[in-house]
C-alpha positions as CSV (number, residue, x, y, z in Angstrom):
1,X,-96.9,-14.6,101.7
2,X,-94.6,-17.0,101.2
3,X,-93.5,-19.4,104.2
4,X,-94.7,-20.0,107.2
5,X,-98.2,-18.3,107.8
6,X,-97.3,-14.8,110.2
7,X,-100.4,-13.8,112.1
8,X,-99.5,-10.6,111.8
9,X,-99.3,-10.6,108.5
10,X,-102.9,-11.6,108.2
11,X,-104.1,-9.3,110.9
12,X,-102.2,-6.6,108.5
13,X,-104.0,-8.1,105.4
14,X,-107.8,-8.1,107.5
15,X,-106.4,-4.3,108.6
16,X,-106.4,-3.4,104.9
17,X,-109.8,-5.0,104.4
18,X,-111.4,-3.3,107.3
19,X,-109.7,0.2,106.6
20,X,-111.4,0.3,102.7
21,X,-114.6,2.0,102.8
22,X,-115.3,1.1,99.7
23,X,-116.2,-2.0,101.5
24,X,-119.5,-3.0,102.4
25,X,-120.5,-2.6,106.2
26,X,-121.4,-6.8,106.4
27,X,-118.1,-7.5,104.7
28,X,-116.2,-5.5,107.0
29,X,-117.9,-6.8,110.1
30,X,-117.5,-10.2,108.9
31,X,-113.9,-10.1,108.7
32,X,-113.5,-8.3,112.3
33,X,-115.5,-10.8,113.4
34,X,-113.3,-13.4,111.9
35,X,-110.1,-11.4,113.1
36,X,-111.9,-11.5,116.6
37,X,-111.9,-15.3,116.6
38,X,-108.0,-15.4,115.5
39,X,-107.1,-13.0,118.5
40,X,-109.1,-15.2,121.1
41,X,-106.5,-18.0,119.8
42,X,-105.1,-19.9,116.8
43,X,-106.9,-22.9,118.0
44,X,-108.4,-25.5,115.1
45,X,-111.9,-24.1,116.2
46,X,-111.6,-20.5,116.0
47,X,-109.0,-20.9,112.8
48,X,-112.2,-22.8,111.2
49,X,-114.6,-20.4,112.7
50,X,-112.7,-17.4,111.1
51,X,-112.3,-19.3,107.6
52,X,-116.3,-19.8,107.6
53,X,-117.1,-16.1,108.2
54,X,-114.8,-15.0,105.5
55,X,-115.6,-17.8,103.2
56,X,-119.3,-16.5,103.7
57,X,-118.3,-12.9,102.5
58,X,-117.2,-14.7,99.1
59,X,-121.3,-15.5,97.7
60,X,-121.8,-11.6,98.8
61,X,-123.1,-10.2,95.1
62,X,-121.6,-6.6,97.0
63,X,-118.1,-7.7,97.0
64,X,-115.8,-5.2,95.5
65,X,-114.0,-7.1,92.5
66,X,-110.5,-5.7,94.3
67,X,-111.7,-7.3,97.7
68,X,-112.1,-10.8,96.7
69,X,-108.6,-11.8,96.4
70,X,-107.5,-10.5,99.6
71,X,-110.2,-11.9,101.3
72,X,-109.0,-15.3,99.5
73,X,-105.5,-14.7,100.6
74,X,-106.5,-14.3,104.1
75,X,-108.1,-17.2,104.0
76,X,-105.5,-19.5,102.2
77,X,-103.2,-18.4,104.9
78,X,-105.5,-19.3,107.7
79,X,-106.3,-23.0,106.2
80,X,-102.1,-23.1,106.1
81,X,-102.1,-21.8,110.0
82,X,-104.7,-24.7,110.6
83,X,-102.5,-27.2,108.8
84,X,-99.1,-26.7,110.4
85,X,-101.1,-27.0,113.9
86,X,-101.7,-30.6,112.7
Protein backbone atom coordinates (compact mmCIF):
# COMPACT_ATOMS: atom_id res chain seq x y z
CA UNK A 1 0.00 0.00 0.00
CA UNK A 2 1.70 3.12 -1.14
CA UNK A 3 0.67 6.66 -0.41
CA UNK A 4 -1.77 7.75 2.25
CA UNK A 5 -2.92 4.98 4.61
CA UNK A 6 -6.49 3.94 4.00
CA UNK A 7 -8.45 2.55 6.94
CA UNK A 8 -10.56 0.42 4.59
CA UNK A 9 -7.37 -1.06 3.13
CA UNK A 10 -6.15 -1.82 6.64
CA UNK A 11 -9.47 -3.50 7.45
CA UNK A 12 -9.18 -5.51 4.21
CA UNK A 13 -5.74 -6.80 5.28
CA UNK A 14 -7.05 -7.61 8.75
CA UNK A 15 -10.07 -9.42 7.30
CA UNK A 16 -7.74 -11.58 5.19
CA UNK A 17 -5.97 -12.67 8.37
CA UNK A 18 -9.25 -13.18 10.23
CA UNK A 19 -10.64 -15.32 7.41
CA UNK A 20 -7.61 -17.63 7.32
CA UNK A 21 -8.39 -20.76 9.33
CA UNK A 22 -4.69 -21.65 9.25
CA UNK A 23 -4.02 -18.76 11.62
CA UNK A 24 -4.23 -19.81 15.29
CA UNK A 25 -7.29 -18.63 17.19
CA UNK A 26 -5.33 -16.50 19.66
CA UNK A 27 -3.70 -14.55 16.82
CA UNK A 28 -7.05 -14.04 15.07
CA UNK A 29 -8.46 -12.81 18.41
CA UNK A 30 -5.67 -10.24 18.73
CA UNK A 31 -6.21 -9.07 15.14
CA UNK A 32 -9.95 -8.81 15.80
CA UNK A 33 -9.34 -6.81 18.99
CA UNK A 34 -6.94 -4.53 17.13
CA UNK A 35 -9.53 -3.99 14.40
CA UNK A 36 -12.14 -3.02 17.01
CA UNK A 37 -9.70 -0.49 18.50
CA UNK A 38 -9.25 1.15 15.10
CA UNK A 39 -13.00 1.05 14.41
CA UNK A 40 -13.63 2.80 17.75
CA UNK A 41 -11.79 5.81 16.37
CA UNK A 42 -8.44 6.56 14.82
CA UNK A 43 -7.12 8.32 17.90
CA UNK A 44 -3.48 8.12 18.97
CA UNK A 45 -4.40 5.90 21.94
CA UNK A 46 -6.51 3.48 19.88
CA UNK A 47 -3.89 3.18 17.14
CA UNK A 48 -1.14 2.61 19.71
CA UNK A 49 -3.23 -0.08 21.42
CA UNK A 50 -3.90 -1.79 18.09
CA UNK A 51 -0.20 -1.70 17.17
CA UNK A 52 0.72 -3.16 20.56
CA UNK A 53 -1.76 -6.04 20.17
CA UNK A 54 -0.45 -6.87 16.71
CA UNK A 55 3.17 -6.52 17.76
CA UNK A 56 2.64 -9.11 20.50
CA UNK A 57 1.39 -11.55 17.82
CA UNK A 58 4.70 -11.34 15.99
CA UNK A 59 6.42 -13.10 18.91
CA UNK A 60 4.00 -16.04 18.88
CA UNK A 61 5.85 -19.23 17.94
CA UNK A 62 2.71 -20.59 16.26
CA UNK A 63 2.60 -17.70 13.78
CA UNK A 64 2.26 -19.07 10.23
CA UNK A 65 5.02 -17.87 7.92
CA UNK A 66 2.59 -16.27 5.48
CA UNK A 67 0.82 -14.32 8.24
CA UNK A 68 3.84 -12.52 9.67
CA UNK A 69 4.35 -10.19 6.64
CA UNK A 70 0.61 -9.40 6.57
CA UNK A 71 0.63 -8.39 10.23
CA UNK A 72 3.80 -6.37 9.72
CA UNK A 73 2.11 -4.54 6.83
CA UNK A 74 -0.91 -3.72 9.01
CA UNK A 75 1.39 -2.43 11.77
CA UNK A 76 3.26 -0.30 9.24
CA UNK A 77 0.04 1.22 7.92
CA UNK A 78 -1.25 1.93 11.44
CA UNK A 79 2.04 3.61 12.32
CA UNK A 80 1.80 5.72 9.16
CA UNK A 81 -1.75 6.73 10.12
CA UNK A 82 -0.50 7.70 13.56
CA UNK A 83 2.29 9.82 12.08
CA UNK A 84 -0.11 11.64 9.74
CA UNK A 85 -2.27 12.60 12.72
CA UNK A 86 0.58 14.64 14.20
